C-alpha positions in Angstrom: 98.2 68.8 77.9 97.5 72.4 78.8 96.8 72.6 82.6 93.6 74.5 81.9 92.3 71.7 79.6 93.2 68.9 81.9 90.8 67.5 84.5 90.9 69.8 87.5 90.3 70.0 91.2 86.8 70.0 92.5 85.5 72.8 94.6 84.6 70.3 97.2 88.3 69.5 97.6 89.1 73.2 98.1 86.3 73.7 100.6 87.4 70.7 102.6 91.0 72.1 103.0 91.4 74.0 106.2 94.3 76.0 104.7 92.0 78.5 103.0 90.2 79.5 106.2 93.5 79.8 108.0 94.9 82.5 105.6 95.5 85.9 107.2 92.9 88.6 106.4 93.5 91.4 103.8 93.3 94.8 105.4 91.7 97.3 103.0 91.0 100.0 105.5 93.9 102.1 104.3 92.9 102.1 100.6 91.6 105.4 99.3 91.2 104.1 95.7 91.9 100.9 93.7 92.6 99.9 90.2 91.8 96.5 88.7 93.5 94.9 85.7 91.5 92.3 83.8 93.0 90.4 81.0 89.6 89.4 79.7 86.0 90.4 80.4 84.9 88.5 83.6 88.4 88.3 85.1 87.7 91.2 87.5 84.4 89.6 88.6 85.7 86.1 89.0 88.9 87.2 90.8 87.7 90.1 93.0 84.1 90.7 92.3 83.1 90.2 96.0 85.9 92.5 97.1 84.7 95.2 94.7 81.2 94.9 96.0 82.4 95.6 99.5 84.6 98.6 98.6 83.3 102.1 98.9 86.1 103.9 97.2 86.8 105.0 93.6 87.7 102.0 91.4 89.2 102.0 87.9 89.0 98.9 85.7 91.6 98.4 83.0 90.1 95.9 80.5 93.2 94.7 78.6 91.4 92.7 75.9 87.8 92.2 74.8 88.0 88.4 74.9 87.2 88.4 71.2 88.7 84.9 70.6 86.5 83.1 73.1 84.3 82.0 70.2 86.6 81.6 67.2 83.8 80.6 64.8 82.1 84.0 65.3 83.2 87.4 64.0 85.5 89.1 66.5 83.5 92.3 66.4 80.3 90.5 67.4 82.0 88.8 70.4 83.6 92.1 71.4 80.2 93.8 71.5 78.7 90.9 73.5 81.5 90.7 76.0 81.6 94.5 76.6 77.9 94.5 77.2 78.2 91.6 79.6 80.9 93.5 81.6 78.8 96.6 81.8 75.9 94.5 83.1 78.1 92.7 85.6 79.7 95.9 87.0 76.2 97.3 87.6 75.9 94.7 90.4 79.2 95.6 92.0 79.2 99.4 92.2 80.6 102.4 90.3 83.7 101.8 88.2 85.6 103.9 85.8 86.5 101.6 82.8 89.5 101.9 80.5 89.4 99.6 77.5 92.8 98.9 75.8 91.6 96.6 73.0 94.8 94.6 73.0 94.6 91.3 71.0 93.0 88.4 72.9 95.5 85.5 73.5 98.4 87.7 72.4 99.0 90.3 75.1 102.6 91.4 75.1 104.4 92.7 78.2 106.3 95.3 76.2 103.1 96.8 74.9 101.0 96.5 78.1 103.5 97.6 80.8 104.0 101.2 79.6 100.3 101.7 79.3 99.7 100.3 82.8 102.4 102.6 84.2 100.3 105.6 83.2 96.9 104.1 84.3 97.9 102.8 87.7 99.9 105.8 88.8 98.4 107.5 91.9 96.4 104.5 93.1 96.8 102.9 96.5 96.6 99.4 95.2 96.4 97.5 91.9 94.6 94.2 91.7 95.7 92.0 88.8 95.7 88.3 87.6 98.3 86.1 89.1 101.4 86.0 86.9 101.6 82.1 87.1 97.9 81.4 86.4 98.7 79.2 83.3 96.9 81.4 80.8 99.2 83.5 78.7 97.1 86.7 78.9 96.6 86.4 82.7 100.3 86.0 83.1 101.3 88.9 80.9 98.8 91.1 82.7 100.2 90.0 86.1 103.8 90.6 85.1 103.0 94.0 83.6 101.0 95.1 86.6 103.9 94.1 88.9 106.3 96.1 86.7 104.0 99.1 86.6 103.4 99.0 90.3 107.1 98.9 91.0 107.7 101.9 88.8 105.0 104.0 90.4 105.2 102.8 94.0 101.8 101.1 93.8 101.1 98.0 95.8 100.1 95.1 93.5 98.0 92.2 94.7 97.3 89.3 92.3 94.3 87.0 92.1 94.3 83.4 90.8 91.6 82.3 88.4 92.5 79.2 86.5 94.8 78.0 89.3 91.7 77.0 91.3 91.2 74.4 88.5 94.6 73.1 87.9 96.2 73.4 91.4 95.4 71.3 94.4 95.1 72.2 98.1 98.5 73.0 99.6 100.0 72.9 96.1 103.6 74.1 96.4 103.1 75.8 93.0 101.0 78.5 94.7 102.6 81.1 97.1 100.5 80.3 100.2 103.0 82.2 102.4 102.0 85.4 100.5 98.3 84.7 100.4 95.6 86.8 102.0 91.9 86.1 102.2 88.9 88.4 101.8 85.8 87.2 103.6 82.6 88.2 101.7 79.4 89.4 103.3 76.3 87.5 102.2 75.3 90.6 100.2 78.7 90.8 98.5 78.7 87.1 97.7 75.2 87.4 96.2 76.1 90.4 94.1 79.2 88.6 92.8 77.0 85.6 91.8 74.7 88.0 90.0 77.6 89.6 88.2 79.0 86.2 87.1 75.5 85.3 85.8 75.8 88.3 83.3 78.5 86.5 81.3 76.1 84.3 79.4 78.5 83.9 76.5 81.0 82.1 78.7 78.7 80.1 81.1 78.4 76.5 80.3 81.2 76.5 77.7 84.3 78.4 78.8 83.0 78.5 82.3 81.1 75.2 83.1 79.4 74.8 86.5 82.4 73.0 88.0 84.6 76.0 87.3 82.0 78.6 88.4 81.8 76.9 91.8 85.3 78.0 92.6 84.0 81.6 92.5 80.9 81.1 94.5 82.7 80.9 97.9 82.3 83.2 100.8 85.8 84.4 100.4 88.4 85.4 97.8 92.2 85.0 97.8 95.0 87.3 96.7 98.7 87.1 96.7 100.9 90.0 97.9 
């Protein structure tokens, strides 16, 4: 069974684990700008929405796909329009963001097509935030690998955020690189703005993102891997 479809770890288990609170803090003071890679609409909000709400620097969002396969029974163009509008509404809660939409095929992102595009779009940024390359979703993993390759080519630091791993992994799980993990404490305002942004993705809530999944992203901190 796919790890995403299997029964997962409750948020209560994660919050009871002292390992999260013991992670070292991410220092963002040196950042002059940041670029975020999102495999699907909502990845940027779920992964680093609170961090984005706390940044006061130029931010570029690279939307790799439009998530048009999230509802296979509906026309892709219809879902594309819905999910783009949801992203726009969500970003309004988090601050100004320059958006680049690549329109690559949902559930079929290829490293050899994405990496050269990212090399151009991340160049000159202090940091690139991207999905973790072992998140157990093919598009997340392709986006993470491509971001790492683009960052290495351009001398850009790349930090990766887990999304589905909060569902399939367990506290202290050796499959996750805790030695390279950093935490971002969220102010009450940033956490509230992130929750509001998540609420904009109505096409996903209750189906793709049931309450038990959303709880993972309502914490007062976020985690990235360096």
